[in-house]
MIMIMI-773910 format. One record per atom (N, C-alpha, C, O, CB): residue in one letter; chain; atom name; x, y, z. Coordinates in pm, whole numbers. Atoms other than C-alpha are relative to their C-alpha. Last residue first. Glycine has a CB too. Layout:
// MIMIMI-773910
resn:A; chain:A; name:CA; px:X; py:Y; pz:Z
...
This chain:
// MIMIMI-773910
resn:X; chain:A; name:N; px:-45; py:140; pz:20
resn:X; chain:A; name:CA; px:15194; py:6478; pz:9402
resn:X; chain:A; name:C; px:-88; py:-74; pz:-91
resn:X; chain:A; name:O; px:-64; py:-191; pz:-118
resn:X; chain:A; name:CB; px:7; py:-74; pz:129
resn:X; chain:A; name:N; px:-134; py:7; pz:56
resn:X; chain:A; name:CA; px:15159; py:6858; pz:9383
resn:X; chain:A; name:C; px:42; py:-143; pz:-32
resn:X; chain:A; name:O; px:123; py:-165; pz:-123
resn:X; chain:A; name:CB; px:98; py:62; pz:96
resn:X; chain:A; name:N; px:0; py:-64; pz:131
resn:X; chain:A; name:CA; px:14782; py:6871; pz:9430
resn:X; chain:A; name:C; px:137; py:-18; pz:-68
resn:X; chain:A; name:O; px:144; py:-43; pz:-189
resn:X; chain:A; name:CB; px:-34; py:150; pz:15
resn:X; chain:A; name:N; px:83; py:80; pz:90
resn:X; chain:A; name:CA; px:14783; py:6616; pz:9711
resn:X; chain:A; name:C; px:3; py:57; pz:-141
resn:X; chain:A; name:O; px:9; py:-17; pz:-239
resn:X; chain:A; name:CB; px:-145; py:-6; pz:52
resn:X; chain:A; name:N; px:-75; py:121; pz:34
resn:X; chain:A; name:CA; px:15073; py:6796; pz:9880
resn:X; chain:A; name:C; px:-77; py:-88; pz:-98
resn:X; chain:A; name:O; px:-17; py:-144; pz:-190
resn:X; chain:A; name:CB; px:32; py:-80; pz:126
resn:X; chain:A; name:N; px:-105; py:-41; pz:91
resn:X; chain:A; name:CA; px:14884; py:7126; pz:9865
resn:X; chain:A; name:C; px:82; py:-122; pz:-46
resn:X; chain:A; name:O; px:114; py:-136; pz:-164
resn:X; chain:A; name:CB; px:92; py:104; pz:67
resn:X; chain:A; name:N; px:64; py:-21; pz:131
resn:X; chain:A; name:CA; px:14579; py:6964; pz:10023
resn:X; chain:A; name:C; px:104; py:39; pz:-106
resn:X; chain:A; name:O; px:96; py:-6; pz:-220
resn:X; chain:A; name:CB; px:-107; py:110; pz:10
resn:X; chain:A; name:N; px:40; py:132; pz:49
resn:X; chain:A; name:CA; px:14793; py:6831; pz:10310
resn:X; chain:A; name:C; px:-64; py:12; pz:-139
resn:X; chain:A; name:O; px:-36; py:-68; pz:-228
resn:X; chain:A; name:CB; px:-100; py:-67; pz:99
resn:X; chain:A; name:N; px:-120; py:66; pz:50
resn:X; chain:A; name:CA; px:14958; py:7169; pz:10351
resn:X; chain:A; name:C; px:-32; py:-137; pz:-56
resn:X; chain:A; name:O; px:26; py:-179; pz:-157
resn:X; chain:A; name:CB; px:104; py:-13; pz:111
resn:X; chain:A; name:N; px:-41; py:-68; pz:122
resn:X; chain:A; name:CA; px:14618; py:7340; pz:10378
resn:X; chain:A; name:C; px:125; py:-66; pz:-61
resn:X; chain:A; name:O; px:133; py:-81; pz:-183
resn:X; chain:A; name:CB; px:28; py:149; pz:29
resn:X; chain:A; name:N; px:95; py:37; pz:107
resn:X; chain:A; name:CA; px:14495; py:7081; pz:10627
resn:X; chain:A; name:C; px:40; py:64; pz:-133
resn:X; chain:A; name:O; px:34; py:1; pz:-238
resn:X; chain:A; name:CB; px:-143; py:43; pz:38
resn:X; chain:A; name:N; px:-22; py:141; pz:35
resn:X; chain:A; name:CA; px:14806; py:7123; pz:10843
resn:X; chain:A; name:C; px:-90; py:-42; pz:-117
resn:X; chain:A; name:O; px:-44; py:-107; pz:-211
resn:X; chain:A; name:CB; px:-25; py:-91; pz:122
resn:X; chain:A; name:N; px:-126; py:5; pz:76
resn:X; chain:A; name:CA; px:14777; py:7502; pz:10834
resn:X; chain:A; name:C; px:28; py:-143; pz:-45
resn:X; chain:A; name:O; px:67; py:-165; pz:-160
resn:X; chain:A; name:CB; px:118; py:53; pz:85
resn:X; chain:A; name:N; px:25; py:-65; pz:129
resn:X; chain:A; name:CA; px:14413; py:7484; pz:10941
resn:X; chain:A; name:C; px:125; py:-8; pz:-88
resn:X; chain:A; name:O; px:116; py:-41; pz:-206
resn:X; chain:A; name:CB; px:-42; py:147; pz:21
resn:X; chain:A; name:N; px:83; py:92; pz:80
resn:X; chain:A; name:CA; px:14488; py:7234; pz:11216
resn:X; chain:A; name:C; px:-25; py:56; pz:-139
resn:X; chain:A; name:O; px:-21; py:-17; pz:-238
resn:X; chain:A; name:CB; px:-134; py:-28; pz:70
resn:X; chain:A; name:N; px:-86; py:114; pz:37
resn:X; chain:A; name:CA; px:14773; py:7450; pz:11350
resn:X; chain:A; name:C; px:-77; py:-98; pz:-88
resn:X; chain:A; name:O; px:-23; py:-148; pz:-186
resn:X; chain:A; name:CB; px:54; py:-71; pz:125
resn:X; chain:A; name:N; px:-88; py:-46; pz:106
resn:X; chain:A; name:CA; px:14547; py:7758; pz:11344
resn:X; chain:A; name:C; px:89; py:-115; pz:-49
resn:X; chain:A; name:O; px:111; py:-130; pz:-169
resn:X; chain:A; name:CB; px:87; py:117; pz:48
resn:X; chain:A; name:N; px:83; py:-24; pz:118
resn:X; chain:A; name:CA; px:14277; py:7577; pz:11542
resn:X; chain:A; name:C; px:88; py:44; pz:-118
resn:X; chain:A; name:O; px:70; py:-3; pz:-230
resn:X; chain:A; name:CB; px:-108; py:106; pz:30
resn:X; chain:A; name:N; px:33; py:130; pz:58
resn:X; chain:A; name:CA; px:14534; py:7446; pz:11789
resn:X; chain:A; name:C; px:-80; py:15; pz:-129
resn:X; chain:A; name:O; px:-57; py:-57; pz:-227
resn:X; chain:A; name:CB; px:-78; py:-86; pz:100
resn:X; chain:A; name:N; px:-124; py:52; pz:60
resn:X; chain:A; name:CA; px:14672; py:7794; pz:11853
resn:X; chain:A; name:C; px:-27; py:-133; pz:-71
resn:X; chain:A; name:O; px:23; py:-157; pz:-181
resn:X; chain:A; name:CB; px:108; py:-18; pz:108
resn:X; chain:A; name:N; px:-33; py:-85; pz:115
resn:X; chain:A; name:CA; px:14322; py:7934; pz:11908
resn:X; chain:A; name:C; px:124; py:-53; pz:-72
resn:X; chain:A; name:O; px:125; py:-62; pz:-195
resn:X; chain:A; name:CB; px:24; py:145; pz:45
resn:X; chain:A; name:N; px:92; py:35; pz:108
resn:X; chain:A; name:CA; px:14229; py:7638; pz:12130
resn:X; chain:A; name:C; px:26; py:84; pz:-125
resn:X; chain:A; name:O; px:15; py:34; pz:-237
resn:X; chain:A; name:CB; px:-146; py:20; pz:47
resn:X; chain:A; name:N; px:-40; py:130; pz:53
resn:X; chain:A; name:CA; px:14540; py:7691; pz:12342
resn:X; chain:A; name:C; px:-89; py:-40; pz:-117
resn:X; chain:A; name:O; px:-40; py:-92; pz:-217
resn:X; chain:A; name:CB; px:-6; py:-108; pz:111
resn:X; chain:A; name:N; px:-123; py:-22; pz:75
resn:X; chain:A; name:CA; px:14458; py:8059; pz:12383
resn:X; chain:A; name:C; px:50; py:-131; pz:-63
resn:X; chain:A; name:O; px:94; py:-132; pz:-177
resn:X; chain:A; name:CB; px:110; py:60; pz:91
resn:X; chain:A; name:N; px:33; py:-70; pz:123
resn:X; chain:A; name:CA; px:14100; py:7978; pz:12484
resn:X; chain:A; name:C; px:124; py:22; pz:-87
resn:X; chain:A; name:O; px:118; py:4; pz:-209
resn:X; chain:A; name:CB; px:-65; py:135; pz:33
resn:X; chain:A; name:N; px:70; py:95; pz:88
resn:X; chain:A; name:CA; px:14210; py:7720; pz:12740
resn:X; chain:A; name:C; px:-30; py:65; pz:-135
resn:X; chain:A; name:O; px:-9; py:4; pz:-240
resn:X; chain:A; name:CB; px:-131; py:-48; pz:66
resn:X; chain:A; name:N; px:-101; py:94; pz:48
resn:X; chain:A; name:CA; px:14459; py:7967; pz:12888
resn:X; chain:A; name:C; px:-63; py:-99; pz:-97
resn:X; chain:A; name:O; px:-6; py:-128; pz:-202
resn:X; chain:A; name:CB; px:67; py:-73; pz:117
resn:X; chain:A; name:N; px:-79; py:-73; pz:98
resn:X; chain:A; name:CA; px:14184; py:8228; pz:12911
resn:X; chain:A; name:C; px:107; py:-90; pz:-60
resn:X; chain:A; name:O; px:128; py:-90; pz:-181
resn:X; chain:A; name:CB; px:65; py:124; pz:64
resn:X; chain:A; name:N; px:81; py:-12; pz:121
resn:X; chain:A; name:CA; px:13948; py:7981; pz:13079
resn:X; chain:A; name:C; px:75; py:76; pz:-109
resn:X; chain:A; name:O; px:60; py:46; pz:-228
resn:X; chain:A; name:CB; px:-132; py:71; pz:31
resn:X; chain:A; name:N; px:-5; py:124; pz:78
resn:X; chain:A; name:CA; px:14218; py:7887; pz:13328
resn:X; chain:A; name:C; px:-79; py:10; pz:-130
resn:X; chain:A; name:O; px:-40; py:-48; pz:-231
resn:X; chain:A; name:CB; px:-53; py:-116; pz:84
resn:X; chain:A; name:N; px:118; py:85; pz:-15
resn:X; chain:A; name:CA; px:14240; py:8251; pz:13439
resn:X; chain:A; name:C; px:14; py:-126; pz:-85
resn:X; chain:A; name:O; px:63; py:-119; pz:-198
resn:X; chain:A; name:CB; px:-127; py:76; pz:-39
resn:X; chain:A; name:N; px:43; py:9; pz:-140
resn:X; chain:A; name:CA; px:14541; py:8472; pz:13507
resn:X; chain:A; name:C; px:-114; py:-97; pz:23
resn:X; chain:A; name:O; px:-140; py:-137; pz:136
resn:X; chain:A; name:CB; px:-40; py:134; pz:49
resn:X; chain:A; name:N; px:126; py:75; pz:-4
resn:X; chain:A; name:CA; px:14737; py:8454; pz:13181
resn:X; chain:A; name:C; px:-36; py:-25; pz:145
resn:X; chain:A; name:O; px:38; py:-89; pz:219
resn:X; chain:A; name:CB; px:11; py:-135; pz:-78
resn:X; chain:A; name:N; px:29; py:47; pz:-136
resn:X; chain:A; name:CA; px:15004; py:8723; pz:13151
resn:X; chain:A; name:C; px:-138; py:-64; pz:4
resn:X; chain:A; name:O; px:-240; py:4; pz:-13
resn:X; chain:A; name:CB; px:10; py:117; pz:102
resn:X; chain:A; name:N; px:140; py:-28; pz:-32
resn:X; chain:A; name:CA; px:15108; py:8753; pz:12787
resn:X; chain:A; name:C; px:-31; py:-63; pz:135
resn:X; chain:A; name:O; px:-14; py:-184; pz:153
resn:X; chain:A; name:CB; px:-96; py:-54; pz:-112
resn:X; chain:A; name:N; px:9; py:-114; pz:-92
resn:X; chain:A; name:CA; px:15489; py:8747; pz:12786
resn:X; chain:A; name:C; px:-143; py:39; pz:33
resn:X; chain:A; name:O; px:-165; py:126; pz:118
resn:X; chain:A; name:CB; px:71; py:118; pz:-59
resn:X; chain:A; name:N; px:-33; py:46; pz:-135
resn:X; chain:A; name:CA; px:15500; py:8397; pz:12637
resn:X; chain:A; name:C; px:-7; py:112; pz:103
resn:X; chain:A; name:O; px:-18; py:86; pz:223
resn:X; chain:A; name:CB; px:138; py:-61; pz:2
resn:X; chain:A; name:N; px:110; py:84; pz:-49
resn:X; chain:A; name:CA; px:15318; py:8523; pz:12330
resn:X; chain:A; name:C; px:25; py:-45; pz:143
resn:X; chain:A; name:O; px:-67; py:-48; pz:225
resn:X; chain:A; name:CB; px:-17; py:-123; pz:-91
resn:X; chain:A; name:N; px:113; py:-88; pz:-34
resn:X; chain:A; name:CA; px:15570; py:8804; pz:12283
resn:X; chain:A; name:C; px:-117; py:-79; pz:55
resn:X; chain:A; name:O; px:-185; py:-35; pz:148
resn:X; chain:A; name:CB; px:-44; py:80; pz:-124
resn:X; chain:A; name:N; px:-38; py:-73; pz:-122
resn:X; chain:A; name:CA; px:15859; py:8557; pz:12300
resn:X; chain:A; name:C; px:-113; py:92; pz:44
resn:X; chain:A; name:O; px:-142; py:102; pz:163
resn:X; chain:A; name:CB; px:129; py:82; pz:-24
resn:X; chain:A; name:N; px:12; py:94; pz:-113
resn:X; chain:A; name:CA; px:15683; py:8332; pz:12049
resn:X; chain:A; name:C; px:35; py:69; pz:131
resn:X; chain:A; name:O; px:-31; py:47; pz:233
resn:X; chain:A; name:CB; px:92; py:-122; pz:-22
resn:X; chain:A; name:N; px:142; py:16; pz:-30
resn:X; chain:A; name:CA; px:15640; py:8628; pz:11811
resn:X; chain:A; name:C; px:-21; py:-93; pz:120
resn:X; chain:A; name:O; px:-104; py:-65; pz:207
resn:X; chain:A; name:CB; px:-77; py:-53; pz:-123
resn:X; chain:A; name:N; px:50; py:-126; pz:-56
resn:X; chain:A; name:CA; px:16010; py:8716; pz:11823
resn:X; chain:A; name:C; px:-146; py:-13; pz:44
resn:X; chain:A; name:O; px:-183; py:31; pz:153
resn:X; chain:A; name:CB; px:15; py:113; pz:-102
resn:X; chain:A; name:N; px:-60; py:-19; pz:-133
resn:X; chain:A; name:CA; px:16124; py:8356; pz:11772
resn:X; chain:A; name:C; px:-55; py:124; pz:68
resn:X; chain:A; name:O; px:-89; py:120; pz:187
resn:X; chain:A; name:CB; px:153; py:10; pz:-12
resn:X; chain:A; name:N; px:44; py:101; pz:-97
resn:X; chain:A; name:CA; px:15881; py:8290; pz:11482
resn:X; chain:A; name:C; px:53; py:27; pz:141
resn:X; chain:A; name:O; px:-25; py:28; pz:236
resn:X; chain:A; name:CB; px:44; py:-137; pz:-45
resn:X; chain:A; name:N; px:42; py:-70; pz:-123
resn:X; chain:A; name:CA; px:15937; py:8616; pz:11291
resn:X; chain:A; name:C; px:-33; py:-95; pz:115
resn:X; chain:A; name:O; px:-76; py:-52; pz:221
resn:X; chain:A; name:CB; px:-122; py:87; pz:-30
resn:X; chain:A; name:N; px:-97; py:-104; pz:-34
resn:X; chain:A; name:CA; px:16138; py:8469; pz:11000
resn:X; chain:A; name:C; px:-31; py:65; pz:135
resn:X; chain:A; name:O; px:60; py:104; pz:207
resn:X; chain:A; name:CB; px:4; py:105; pz:-108
resn:X; chain:A; name:N; px:-126; py:62; pz:-43
resn:X; chain:A; name:CA; px:15936; py:8146; pz:10983
resn:X; chain:A; name:C; px:103; py:104; pz:46
resn:X; chain:A; name:O; px:180; py:78; pz:138
resn:X; chain:A; name:CB; px:58; py:-82; pz:-115
resn:X; chain:A; name:N; px:-68; py:44; pz:122
resn:X; chain:A; name:CA; px:15617; py:8353; pz:10981
resn:X; chain:A; name:C; px:128; py:-68; pz:46
resn:X; chain:A; name:O; px:169; py:-51; pz:161
resn:X; chain:A; name:CB; px:29; py:121; pz:-101
resn:X; chain:A; name:N; px:-111; py:97; pz:-2
resn:X; chain:A; name:CA; px:15375; py:8417; pz:11264
resn:X; chain:A; name:C; px:45; py:-33; pz:-142
resn:X; chain:A; name:O; px:-35; py:-68; pz:-229
resn:X; chain:A; name:CB; px:-42; py:-128; pz:73
resn:X; chain:A; name:N; px:-126; py:-59; pz:49
resn:X; chain:A; name:CA; px:15171; py:8738; pz:11228
resn:X; chain:A; name:C; px:115; py:-100; pz:-9
resn:X; chain:A; name:O; px:223; py:-65; pz:-55
resn:X; chain:A; name:CB; px:40; py:113; pz:90
resn:X; chain:A; name:N; px:15; py:-38; pz:141
resn:X; chain:A; name:CA; px:14824; py:8582; pz:11253
resn:X; chain:A; name:C; px:128; py:56; pz:-60
resn:X; chain:A; name:O; px:142; py:62; pz:-182
resn:X; chain:A; name:CB; px:-111; py:101; pz:-14
resn:X; chain:A; name:N; px:9; py:123; pz:80
resn:X; chain:A; name:CA; px:14920; py:8407; pz:11575
resn:X; chain:A; name:C; px:-7; py:33; pz:-148
resn:X; chain:A; name:O; px:54; py:-35; pz:-231
resn:X; chain:A; name:CB; px:-123; py:-82; pz:42
resn:X; chain:A; name:N; px:-135; py:54; pz:11
resn:X; chain:A; name:CA; px:15028; py:8743; pz:11718
resn:X; chain:A; name:C; px:2; py:-128; pz:-82
resn:X; chain:A; name:O; px:92; py:-149; pz:-163
resn:X; chain:A; name:CB; px:59; py:-27; pz:139
resn:X; chain:A; name:N; px:-75; py:-87; pz:89
resn:X; chain:A; name:CA; px:14690; py:8895; pz:11642
resn:X; chain:A; name:C; px:142; py:-50; pz:-21
resn:X; chain:A; name:O; px:195; py:-46; pz:-132
resn:X; chain:A; name:CB; px:2; py:142; pz:54
resn:X; chain:A; name:N; px:46; py:32; pz:136
resn:X; chain:A; name:CA; px:14519; py:8596; pz:11802
resn:X; chain:A; name:C; px:74; py:85; pz:-103
resn:X; chain:A; name:O; px:110; py:36; pz:-210
resn:X; chain:A; name:CB; px:-152; py:22; pz:-12
resn:X; chain:A; name:N; px:-53; py:130; pz:37
resn:X; chain:A; name:CA; px:14729; py:8642; pz:12115
resn:X; chain:A; name:C; px:-38; py:-36; pz:-143
resn:X; chain:A; name:O; px:45; py:-84; pz:-221
resn:X; chain:A; name:CB; px:-50; py:-108; pz:98
resn:X; chain:A; name:N; px:-143; py:-19; pz:20
resn:X; chain:A; name:CA; px:14647; py:9013; pz:12135
resn:X; chain:A; name:C; px:64; py:-130; pz:-48
resn:X; chain:A; name:O; px:145; py:-130; pz:-141
resn:X; chain:A; name:CB; px:68; py:50; pz:129
resn:X; chain:A; name:N; px:-16; py:-69; pz:128
resn:X; chain:A; name:CA; px:14278; py:8938; pz:12086
resn:X; chain:A; name:C; px:147; py:23; pz:-32
resn:X; chain:A; name:O; px:188; py:9; pz:-148
resn:X; chain:A; name:CB; px:-75; py:135; pz:3
resn:X; chain:A; name:N; px:34; py:96; pz:105
resn:X; chain:A; name:CA; px:14288; py:8680; pz:12366
resn:X; chain:A; name:C; px:16; py:63; pz:-138
resn:X; chain:A; name:O; px:65; py:-1; pz:-231
resn:X; chain:A; name:CB; px:-144; py:-52; pz:18
resn:X; chain:A; name:N; px:-109; py:96; pz:9
resn:X; chain:A; name:CA; px:14471; py:8922; pz:12596
resn:X; chain:A; name:C; px:-25; py:-101; pz:-113
resn:X; chain:A; name:O; px:67; py:-136; pz:-187
resn:X; chain:A; name:CB; px:19; py:-74; pz:133
resn:X; chain:A; name:N; px:-112; py:-71; pz:63
resn:X; chain:A; name:CA; px:14217; py:9196; pz:12526
resn:X; chain:A; name:C; px:118; py:-95; pz:-20
resn:X; chain:A; name:O; px:183; py:-93; pz:-124
resn:X; chain:A; name:CB; px:43; py:122; pz:84
resn:X; chain:A; name:N; px:33; py:-10; pz:142
resn:X; chain:A; name:CA; px:13933; py:8955; pz:12606
resn:X; chain:A; name:C; px:113; py:68; pz:-77
resn:X; chain:A; name:O; px:146; py:28; pz:-189
resn:X; chain:A; name:CB; px:-131; py:78; pz:-19
resn:X; chain:A; name:N; px:-18; py:134; pz:56
resn:X; chain:A; name:CA; px:14099; py:8872; pz:12938
resn:X; chain:A; name:C; px:-31; py:0; pz:-151
resn:X; chain:A; name:O; px:39; py:-65; pz:-229
resn:X; chain:A; name:CB; px:-90; py:-102; pz:73
resn:X; chain:A; name:N; px:-144; py:27; pz:1
resn:X; chain:A; name:CA; px:14131; py:9242; pz:13019
resn:X; chain:A; name:C; px:29; py:-137; pz:-61
resn:X; chain:A; name:O; px:122; py:-151; pz:-140
resn:X; chain:A; name:CB; px:57; py:7; pz:143
resn:X; chain:A; name:N; px:-58; py:-81; pz:106
resn:X; chain:A; name:CA; px:13771; py:9310; pz:12921
resn:X; chain:A; name:C; px:149; py:-26; pz:-13
resn:X; chain:A; name:O; px:202; py:-33; pz:-124
resn:X; chain:A; name:CB; px:-26; py:149; pz:26
resn:X; chain:A; name:N; px:43; py:57; pz:127
resn:X; chain:A; name:CA; px:13650; py:9021; pz:13136
resn:X; chain:A; name:C; px:61; py:76; pz:-117
resn:X; chain:A; name:O; px:107; py:15; pz:-213
resn:X; chain:A; name:CB; px:-154; py:1; pz:-10
resn:X; chain:A; name:N; px:-73; py:125; pz:20
resn:X; chain:A; name:CA; px:13856; py:9142; pz:13432
resn:X; chain:A; name:C; px:-35; py:-63; pz:-134
resn:X; chain:A; name:O; px:54; py:-110; pz:-205
resn:X; chain:A; name:CB; px:-30; py:-98; pz:114
resn:X; chain:A; name:N; px:-137; py:-38; pz:29
resn:X; chain:A; name:CA; px:13715; py:9495; pz:13394
resn:X; chain:A; name:C; px:85; py:-124; pz:-26
resn:X; chain:A; name:O; px:164; py:-126; pz:-119
resn:X; chain:A; name:CB; px:59; py:83; pz:115
resn:X; chain:A; name:N; px:-1; py:-53; pz:137
resn:X; chain:A; name:CA; px:13362; py:9357; pz:13374
resn:X; chain:A; name:C; px:142; py:36; pz:-40
resn:X; chain:A; name:O; px:184; py:6; pz:-152
resn:X; chain:A; name:CB; px:-93; py:123; pz:-12
resn:X; chain:A; name:N; px:22; py:114; pz:90
resn:X; chain:A; name:CA; px:13419; py:9147; pz:13687
resn:X; chain:A; name:C; px:4; py:45; pz:-145
resn:X; chain:A; name:O; px:65; py:-22; pz:-228
resn:X; chain:A; name:CB; px:-135; py:-68; pz:31
resn:X; chain:A; name:N; px:-122; py:81; pz:-4
resn:X; chain:A; name:CA; px:13566; py:9442; pz:13876
resn:X; chain:A; name:C; px:-12; py:-117; pz:-96
resn:X; chain:A; name:O; px:84; py:-148; pz:-168
resn:X; chain:A; name:CB; px:28; py:-50; pz:143
resn:X; chain:A; name:N; px:-100; py:-75; pz:75
resn:X; chain:A; name:CA; px:13276; py:9666; pz:13770
resn:X; chain:A; name:C; px:130; py:-79; pz:-7
resn:X; chain:A; name:O; px:194; py:-83; pz:-112
resn:X; chain:A; name:CB; px:25; py:138; pz:64
resn:X; chain:A; name:N; px:35; py:10; pz:143
resn:X; chain:A; name:CA; px:13029; py:9403; pz:13887
resn:X; chain:A; name:C; px:104; py:69; pz:-85
resn:X; chain:A; name:O; px:146; py:17; pz:-188
resn:X; chain:A; name:CB; px:-139; py:60; pz:-27
resn:X; chain:A; name:N; px:-30; py:137; pz:41
resn:X; chain:A; name:CA; px:13205; py:9379; pz:14225
resn:X; chain:A; name:C; px:-31; py:-19; pz:-149
resn:X; chain:A; name:O; px:46; py:-84; pz:-219
resn:X; chain:A; name:CB; px:-80; py:-100; pz:84
resn:X; chain:A; name:N; px:-145; py:13; pz:9
resn:X; chain:A; name:CA; px:13207; py:9757; pz:14264
resn:X; chain:A; name:C; px:40; py:-139; pz:-47
resn:X; chain:A; name:O; px:133; py:-154; pz:-126
resn:X; chain:A; name:CB; px:65; py:30; pz:137
resn:X; chain:A; name:N; px:-42; py:-77; pz:118
resn:X; chain:A; name:CA; px:12834; py:9774; pz:14187
resn:X; chain:A; name:C; px:151; py:-14; pz:-21
resn:X; chain:A; name:O; px:196; py:-32; pz:-134
resn:X; chain:A; name:CB; px:-39; py:149; pz:16
resn:X; chain:A; name:N; px:44; py:77; pz:117
resn:X; chain:A; name:CA; px:12759; py:9499; pz:14438
resn:X; chain:A; name:C; px:47; py:68; pz:-128
resn:X; chain:A; name:O; px:95; py:2; pz:-220
resn:X; chain:A; name:CB; px:-155; py:-16; pz:0
resn:X; chain:A; name:N; px:-82; py:121; pz:6
resn:X; chain:A; name:CA; px:12966; py:9675; pz:14706
resn:X; chain:A; name:C; px:-35; py:-84; pz:-122
resn:X; chain:A; name:O; px:55; py:-134; pz:-190
resn:X; chain:A; name:CB; px:-18; py:-84; pz:128
resn:X; chain:A; name:N; px:-134; py:-41; pz:43
resn:X; chain:A; name:CA; px:12801; py:10010; pz:14632
resn:X; chain:A; name:C; px:91; py:-122; pz:-14
resn:X; chain:A; name:O; px:167; py:-132; pz:-110
resn:X; chain:A; name:CB; px:61; py:101; pz:101
resn:X; chain:A; name:N; px:10; py:-38; pz:141
resn:X; chain:A; name:CA; px:12453; py:9858; pz:14651
resn:X; chain:A; name:C; px:138; py:39; pz:-55
resn:X; chain:A; name:O; px:172; py:2; pz:-167
resn:X; chain:A; name:CB; px:-99; py:116; pz:-18
resn:X; chain:A; name:N; px:12; py:125; pz:78
resn:X; chain:A; name:CA; px:12542; py:9685; pz:14977
resn:X; chain:A; name:C; px:-5; py:30; pz:-148
resn:X; chain:A; name:O; px:57; py:-40; pz:-228
resn:X; chain:A; name:CB; px:-124; py:-78; pz:43
resn:X; chain:A; name:N; px:-134; py:58; pz:1
resn:X; chain:A; name:CA; px:12659; py:10018; pz:15118
resn:X; chain:A; name:C; px:1; py:-132; pz:-77
resn:X; chain:A; name:O; px:97; py:-162; pz:-148
resn:X; chain:A; name:CB; px:51; py:-22; pz:144
resn:X; chain:A; name:N; px:-75; py:-55; pz:113
resn:X; chain:A; name:CA; px:12329; py:10173; pz:15010
resn:X; chain:A; name:C; px:142; py:-54; pz:-6
resn:X; chain:A; name:O; px:202; py:-58; pz:-113
resn:X; chain:A; name:CB; px:3; py:152; pz:9
resn:X; chain:A; name:N; px:54; py:49; pz:127
resn:X; chain:A; name:CA; px:12141; py:9938; pz:15242
resn:X; chain:A; name:C; px:82; py:52; pz:-117
resn:X; chain:A; name:O; px:118; py:-25; pz:-206
resn:X; chain:A; name:CB; px:-147; py:41; pz:-15
């Protein structure tokens, strides 16, 4: 009986550790997105590509973060163009 308890506990710990690792990767990616400038583009992209993605849900989240930032930048540029023109 206690062996089952140990196995369940170990499995939960593994899942929590995996979740924490995936969360860390998402935070790292978001931090890199916030640092992108034309001057730092190549360096930041290389760092982004070095993030090891192990789960489809993490990849989806990273893509959504990038897309969200791209949409925000596009909207801001569109508004700027309206003001300037």
